[in-house]
N, C-alpha and C positions, 0 to 999 in steps of 0.2 A: 538506549535503544535508538535506532535510526528508523525513519519511515521513508518509503518510496512509493509514490502513487502518481496517477495522472488524473486530470479533471478538465472540465470546460471552464470558461471564465466565471461561471456561477457556482463552481464547486461540484458540478454534476460528474458522477463517476460511473453510473450504470443505468441500464434500462432493462427491466424484466430479467435480472440476473446475468446480464452480459455487458460487455463494454459497448458504449454507444458509437464508437468509431471503429474502423477496421484497422487503421494504422496511423501513428503519429511519427513524423520524421525523427529518427534517432532514438526513440523511446525504448523500444524492445532491446536494441543492442546495448543501450546504457544500462537498462535493468539487468540484463544478463551479466555485463561486465562488473557492475557494482555488487551484485548479490552472489556471484559465483564463488563457491567454496564456503559460503556463510550459512547461517541459520535464517530461515524466513518464517515469519509468524503471520497467521491469517485466521480469519473466522471461517465457520463452516460454509457460508454462502460463497466466499471467495474460493475456497477449496473446490466446491461444486462447479464453479464457473471456469476453472482452469481447463484449457483445451488438452493439455498433456499433464499428467500427474503420476507420481510426484514430480516436482521441479528437479531436474537432474543436477547433480553435483552441489546440492544444498541439503541441509537438514531441514525437513519440512515439519512445522509444528502447527497444529490446528487447535484453536481454542473453541471449545464447544461443549454444551451440555446435552447435545443430541447423540443418539446412538448412531454411530457412523461405521460403515464398512470401509476401513482404510488398510492400505498395504502395511505390513509389519514395520517397514522402515519409517513410517510417519508417526510422529509423537502426538499424543492428544493431551491437552491440558483442559481441565474443567473449571479452573479457578484462575482469574487473572492475577491473583497474588503470586502465583507460581511463575509468572513471567520475570520476576526478579532474577531468576537463574539464567536469563537470556539477555543480559544487559548489552551484549555486543551484537545482537540480532537485528535483522531488518523487518519491520512491520510492513506488510504489503496490502492489507485491506481486511475487512471492508469498513464501511461507514459506521455501523453500529458498534463494532468493537473499537474503532478509533475513538469514539466518544468516551469509552471506558479507559483507554490507555494514553490519552493525550499527555498526562503528567509524567509518563515514563519515557517520552520521546524527547531527545535532546537536539536532534537534527532531522530536518524534513526535506527530502528531495522531491520536488514537484514538477511534473511536466504539465504545463497549462496550455491546453488547446487554444488556438487563436479564435475559433468560432464556437458558438453555443450549439449544443446537441439536445435532442429530446431525451431527458433523463428523469428517473423516478427515485434515484438515490444520490445523496449529496454529502460532501464533507463541509465542515464549518470553516470557511476561509477567513471569516472574521476572527475566530479564535486564533488561527495561525498568525494573522497580521498583528493581533494584540499581544501575543506571547512569544513571538519569534522575530528575529531580525533577518531581513533579506541580505545575504552575504555574497551571493553570486548569481548571475543570470547569463544565459546564452540563448540567442535568438536563432530559431530554425524557421523553415518556410511555413510551417503550419502550427508552431507551438513555441513556447518559451520554457526553457529548462531553468528552474530556480532552486537554489539551496538556501534554506532558512535555518538559523541557529537559535536555540532557546535563549531568551534574554535573561 
């Protein structure tokens, strides 16, 4: 499985259930291009935070034990062990679910904002640096786009 996320320099990804930034140069276009036609996997908080749902031209999978009112096209998984069926999918968030699926991720696409934001939700950048190798980076005006490969 691949992951694609954005964070600030400290791993901050959210504040009160929403993104802390309004826009990061190139991030949304890159997200759309890479995940178009693919399966995207997310936790229920990420699902709730999406401004438009389901994400078009993608198979949307929500991992949750909560009772959710979802469109019929959205698949729900209650057990992360069932994610093995989605080895070619993109994990898109959030932080709690990432902590449970790190070992299933082989490649991590990370847009890292250049400045810190007020955040209450974080991903573990230390785990990323300890278990993945940075293989590519591209600098934009307000972020760096990195690709990490599991070592």
